[in-house]
C-alpha positions, 0 to 999 in steps of 0.5 A: 906634545904629550902633556901640559907638564912637558909644554911647561918644561919646554917653555922654561927652556925657551925662556932660558934660551932668550935669557929670561931665567924665569918660570911660567906663572900661568899658561893660557891657551889663546883663541887666535890662530886657525892653524897653530896653537898659541899660548899666553905665558905670564912670568915675572919677566913679563908676558910672552906668546908661545906658538906651537906650529902645526906639522903634518906629513901632508903639509911640507911648509916649515912654518916655524922657520919661515915665520921666525926668519921673517920676524927677525928681519922685520924687527930689524928694518921696521921695529914695533910693527910686528912681535919681537922674536926671542927664541925657537925650538925646531925639535918641539915646533915651539917659538917664543914671541913678544905678547901683543896687547891689542884689539883686533880689527872688525869689518868696517874698521878699515879706512885711510889711516889703516891702509896707509899703515899697511903701505908703510909696512910693506914699503919698509920691508922692501926698502932697497937698503934693507932688501940686500940683508934679507935671508928669507925663503921664498913665500908659500906658493911663490910665483914669478911668471903668469903661467906659474900663478895660473898653475898654482891655482889650477893645482888648488882646483885639482885638489878640491876635486878630491872633495867627497860629500858625506853630508848636505853641507859637503854636497852644497860645497861641491856644487859651488866648487863646480861653478867655481871650476867653470869660471876658472877655466874661462878666466884662464883663457881670458888671461892667456888671450890678454897676454898674447894681445899685449905680447906679454910672455906668460913664461917670463919670470919677474926680474929679481929687482921687481920681486918683493919681501911679502908678508904673504897672508897680509891683511887686517885679519892678522893685525892688532891695534895697541892702546897707543893706536900703533898697528902690529901685524901678525902671522907670517908663516907663509912669508918670503920672496914673492911677486908683489902682484900676489901680495896686492891681490891677497891683501884685497881678497881677505874677507874676515876684515875686508879692505874696501876696493876703493883703496886698490889703486892707491895701495898698488901705486904706492907699493909698486913705486919703490920697484923698477918699472912700477907701471908694469907691476901695476898692470900685472896687479890689475891683471891678476887680481881676480886670479887671487880671488879665485885662490881665496875661494879655494882656500876657504873651501880647504876645510872640506879636505881632510888634511886641512880640516886636521890642521884646524882641529889641531889648533882648536880641538873643540872645533865645531866642524859643521859650523866651520864648514858653513862659515867657510862656504859662505866666505867662498861664495862672498869672494866669488860674488865680489869678482862680479860686483867689483870687476878689476880693470886690466888696463888694455 
């Protein structure tokens, strides 16, 4: 997008497609979002959010299509839990959404009411009567067998081997990554051994009925609380069909606004209860939980790779690269430490 004038004109088109025949009175860049650009758009018809999606030849995910499809579905089955979707333009990579007036969550804010709200949201998305109407893609890095899950994280580990130090913080990140890689090899062996002991075929895929509609990057780092106390969940560009164990693992691996691990058993039990053979899914979630923590270590380290750093700079052209790298390395180390501090039972 070449200019603010071009953005202004494209937003007018989006508003028109949504039957809001008004012009923007003010377009204000938002500080939210690590991957995309978000604008607050004030008009005579109300306030809207416009999201401009990141595109890069090294990133094949159609973020706009995935998020727009998910929000269209969510607005139907669980209204008032996500922003409304009004219009999108695949050519320009823009989408028009409801603007949510609310406050972000902070570490320490999460307790029973918030956890219960997340459970209700997930269960509503996966109500059997609604799942049959869902026209959604598979989630980003969706996996349906143990071997697939382990393969995806191994792929992330392999990509991080491309980390080439050009500064002291890069060298520190490389040293941590080498420790993480060693742990990953050990964990992979343990999981395969456990699967063999309990006669669980690592190549067997989940039955269709046990697969979930996943918000994917699901957690209170992607949520706002409205003045009424209602919680709105945001950011679904990775959403789609997935293994519910992955959704559970991701939910408890977030560190920006962590969910205390004491709620893990309740959350998993209530979310899995809506699927056939919930006991097997509960076991699966426990077995794979440390796997997803390793994944989030890798995600935190992605800023040390050129394509991921480019996405961050797209979302925030004034980004302080050095500070970002320090913060992400701290997050990765904290996630890794949490695996040792809160070991997860495998229920053998």
